[in-house]
N, C-alpha and C positions, 0 to 999 in steps of 0.2 A: 289218435296221436300215437306215434311209435318212436322208438329210439333208433335213429339212423346211424348205425355204426359203420365202420370201415368196410366190413364184409359185404354191405349192400351196395357199395359203390360199383357202378357198371364197368369202369375201366380198371384193368389190372395195374396200369401205369400209375393211376392215382393212388392205389393202395401201396405199391412199392415206394412211391415217392413220399408217402406219409411216414413210413417206418423210420428212416434216418432222423426225422424230426423228433419222433418219440424216444429213440435211443440216446439222442443228444441231451435230453432233459436230465437234470441231476436231482436225485431224490433229496427231500428235506433232511432226512436222517443222515445222509452221506455227506452233505455239505456242512462241514464242521466249522462254522464261524465261532468266534470267541463267545458271543452271546449264547449260541446254541449249546456249546460245550458246557457253559456254566449252568444252563437249564437242565441238561442231562445229568450233570453231577449232582445238582440239587434233588433230582428225582431218584437217581440210582445210588447216590453216595459215592464217596471216594474209595479207591483201592490203593494198594501199595505203590503201583506204578504212577497213578495220577497224583497221589499225595507227594511223591518225590519231586514233582515239578513246582510245588508251591513254596513260597518264601516263608520264613518264620512268622512274619507279620500276617500273612494270609492264613496260616494255620491258627494263629492266635485269634484272629478275627472270627474265623469259622467256629472255633470252640466257644468263644464268648457269646456268639449268636445262639449256639445250641444251649448254653447255660441259661440264657435269658428266655428263649422260647419254651424250654421245658421246666422253668422255675426250679432249677437246681439250687439256686441261692435264695434264701428267704429274706424278706424285708418286711418291716412293720406295715407297709401299705397293703400287703397281701391279706392281712387279717381284716382290715377295713373293707377291702374289696369283696372278700368272702361274705362279710356281714351284710353289705349292701345288696349282694346278689340273692341273699336269703330273706330279704325284707319285702319281697314282692307279695302280691295277693295269693292267698292260699284258700283252698276249698275248706269248707267247714269240716272239722274233725280230722283233717289230714295232718299228720305230724310233720314238723319242720325238720328237714334233713339237711345237714350241712355237708356240702361236697368236700371230699377229702382233698387236702392240698398235697400235691406231689412235690414236696420240698425236702432236700436232704441237708443242706448246710445253712447255718445262720450267716456265715461269712467265709470268704476264701482269702487266705493270707497271700498266696501267690499262685500265678499260673506259669508253669515251667514248660516250655516247648523244647524237648530234648532232641533237637535236630541232629546232634552228633552221635546219637545212639543208633547203630545200624544192626544190632543183633540182641539176642536175649542176654548175652553176657554183658554187653555194654549197659543194658538197661538195669540189670541187677547191681552192677557196680555203682551206677548213679543212685539207685534207690537205697542201697545200704549206706552210702555216704550221706544221703538226706536223712535217713532214720537216725544215724549217729549224731547228726547235727541237732535234730529235734530232741533226742534223749539228753545230749550234753547241755543244751539250753533249757531243758524242761519246758518246752513249748506245748503245754496242754491245750487241746481243742483247737490248735492251729491247723488249718487244712491247706495242703499243698496239692493242687491239681497238676499232674504231670502227664504230658502228651508225648506219644512216641510215633510221629508220622513216618519216620524213615527206618524204623526197626521192622524189616520185612517179615521176620518170623512171628512177630507179635500180631500181625494182621490175621493169623490163624487163632481162632478163639481158644482152642484147646491148649495151644502153646502158651498163650497169655495166662491161662489159669495155672498151668504148671509152673510158670515163672513166679507167680505170686505164692504158690505153695512152697517154692524153694525158700521163700522168706518165712513162711509159716512153720516149716519144720525146725527152724532155729529159735522159735519163740521161747522154749524152756530155758534158754541161756540168757534171755534178756533180764534186766533188773526186775525183781518181784513187784516193786511198786509201780513199774511202768511197762507191764506186759500187755496192756490193753491197746496195742497198736492196731489201728483199724485201716484196712485196705479195701476201698470200694472200687469195684471193677466196672468200667463202662467200655463198650466195644461196638463197632459197626455190625458185628455178627453175634450180638449178645444171645447166648444160649441157642444159637442157630435158629432163631425165631424171626419172623417178619418184623420190620421196624414199627409198623403200625400197632403192634401189640404192646410195645413198651418204648415209645420214642424217648423217654427220659433216660433209659438205659442204653440206647443205641446212639453212642457218640459218633461224630464224624471220623474220628481217628481213635486208635487204641489209647485209652486214657485211664489214669489211676488217681483216685482220691486218697491221699495219705494223711493220717492224723493220729494223735495219741489222745485217747479219751480219758477224761478225769473221772468219769462215772461209767457204770455198766452200760453196754451197748443198748440194752432195752430201755434205758432212761434217756437216751439221747434223741435228737430230733430225727425220727424215722417215720415217714408217712407215705412211702412209695406203695403203690398198689401191688407191684410185683417186687418184693424185697430182693436185694442183691444176693446172689449166691455167695456165701461166706468163704472167700478164698483163704482165710486164715485157719480154716478147719482142714487139717491134713486128712486126705481120703485114705481108705483102707489100703489101697495098693501102695501108696507112698509110705504108710506106716509099716507094711510088711517089708518093703525094701529097706527101710531104715533098720528094722530088726535083723534082717539078714546080714546087713553090713556091720552089725555089731561084732561079728566074728572076724572081720577084716583085720583088726588089730588085736585079736584075742590073746596073742602071745605077749602083749605089752602089759606089764604090771602097772596099771593106772587106777588103783583103787581110789574110791572117793575120799578116803581118809588121808591119802598121801598128799603132801603139799610140797611143791618144789621150792627152791630157794628164791623167795620173792625179793626183788630188788627195788630200789627207789625208781620212780618213773623218770626222773631226770638223769638217769645213768647215761653215760656216754655211749651212744650206739657204735661209734668207731671201735671202742674197746671190745664190745661184744662181737663185732664183725671180725676183728683180728683173731679173737679166740676161736671163732668158728672156722676161719681159714686155716689156722694151725691144726685144728682137728681134722679138717678135710684132707690134709696132706697124707694122713694115714689111711683114711677111708677111700679116697679117690672116687667120689661119686659125681664129680663134675661141677662142684660148686665153686664159683669165683666171686669176686667183689661186684661184678656186673649183674649177676643173676641171684644175688642174695639180698634180702630186704630185712631190716631189723625194725621191729615195732615194740616199743616199751610201754604201751598202754596196758592197763590192768583190767579193763572191762571187756567182756567177750564181744559186745556189739561194736566196740571200736576195732577189735581185731577182725571181725567180720567185714567191716568197711574196708580195711586195708587188704584183707585176703582177696576180696572180690576185685579190688583194683589190681592186685598182682595177677589174678586169673585173667583179667582183661588185657593186661600187658603181655602175658604169656600167649594168649590167644592171637594177638597181633603178630608176635614173633613167630608163632607156629605157622600162621597163614603165609607169612613172608617166606619162611623156609620151604613150604610146600611148592612154591613157584620155582624154587631152585632144585629141589629134590622131592618129587611127588611121592616117592615111596617112603622117604624118611627112615630108610633102613640103617643108614650109616650112623645117624645120631638123632635122638629125640630131644627137642628143647625142654629144659626144665628150669624151675625157679624154686628158691627156698625162702620161706618166711620164718624168721627167728622171733620167738615170743618169750623173752626171758622172764616176764612177769606173770606168766600163766602156769598154773600147776598142771601136773600130768593128766589128771582126770578131766579138767576143763579142755585142755588141748585135744585130748582124744575125742571128746564129745563134739567139739567144734569141727574137727577133721571129718568125723563120720557124717555129720549133718551136711557139710559142704559136698562131700562125695556123693551123698544121696541126691542132692540137687543137681549136680553135674551129670549123674547117671540118668536121671529122669529127663533132663534136657537133651540127652544124647550128645553131649559135648565131647570134643576131642581131648579135653583135659581131665585128668584124674588125680586124686591124692594118692601118690605112689608109695609114700612111706612117712612115718613120723618118728621123731627121736626125743629122748628125755635125759635129763641130768640125774639119773638114779642108777645105782649099781645093782639093783634088784632085777634088772632085765638083762637080756643077753647082750654081749659086747657089741654086736652089730648095730644095735639101736641106741647105744650109749653115746651121749653128746654133752658138751658143756652147758647147753641151754636147750629148751624145748624148741623143736623145729618141725615144720610141715613142708614136705617136699611135693611139688606139683610137676607133672609131666604131660607134655603134649604128644598125643598118639592119635594119628588120623584114623586108625582102625576103630576107634571108639565112637566116631561121629556118625551122623545119620546115614 
């Protein structure tokens, strides 16, 4: 018995007539029906392009399915199931070993699909507003799973880590009693490792678990085989960059003992804005009522939330300006955040940490200057209130 292939056919016409039939066949992998596309996505996972075609409901469903399959959320039934699995027959003298449960959270307060976040700047603005909400409400141990399917830059694992470190670098300015902010990173390319090694860490989309722990992390529910890389630990490179940028505002007299004139939080922002506009008439730095924001909060984390929202707004203005003038030589968009209730030292530290984050993210935005209401500094930086000036410069981007 032998295999009678086409080459053994006696007539050349038969061989040539068979070729068109072969070429007309469509391979299974190239015929992308909807069912086959779903099967391929389940096997290979999503990417930034394929995820952008999904609806919010589809992203939420995929994430919930991953949470269920990998036991990210703990339930009381899990303990009973583990006990039943370990009650089977054992050989004499064999110790009973309980299988580790790969569970991270006892419950999840909310699953947020951040479809409107298209960049790392958008994501940081959302995360800081969420952190401010948790701190203001003192929601201890409340877990918010945040998914970023449309943030193209966050599909790069290293960029996702840098984004979380941009929050970590600001940790010293958080309230002392609530500095235990926990950020758990889940990613399709987690640690650039195969999904089979740690499926519980390889989420279908860039995902972040945000919570404020009431007890040390070592005492919380942590039983993953491969513990998450702690994104709240600032790496050496980021720490060096932060130290170097300490000299950025070295000429500013912002000693820790100095305290600016603190005002009541219910002060009229319009009055503050009018005072700043009058000051701008002499300085001529380009500040107007449209690009100046007044925030009368007293806690740094509240200012962080507002500052990243301002950065997000400036980023949108800068991108729009680039379409009109790609060189941006004639003018560089800027915005000013006025913080009348922050002292000089805190304002300086806040500006430095934000500038480090923007530099590490290779953003087009930088903190270009800061101003204080103290006469111990040079006249150029004297202002009626503490201010942080942000400038969009495309030469700073990637």
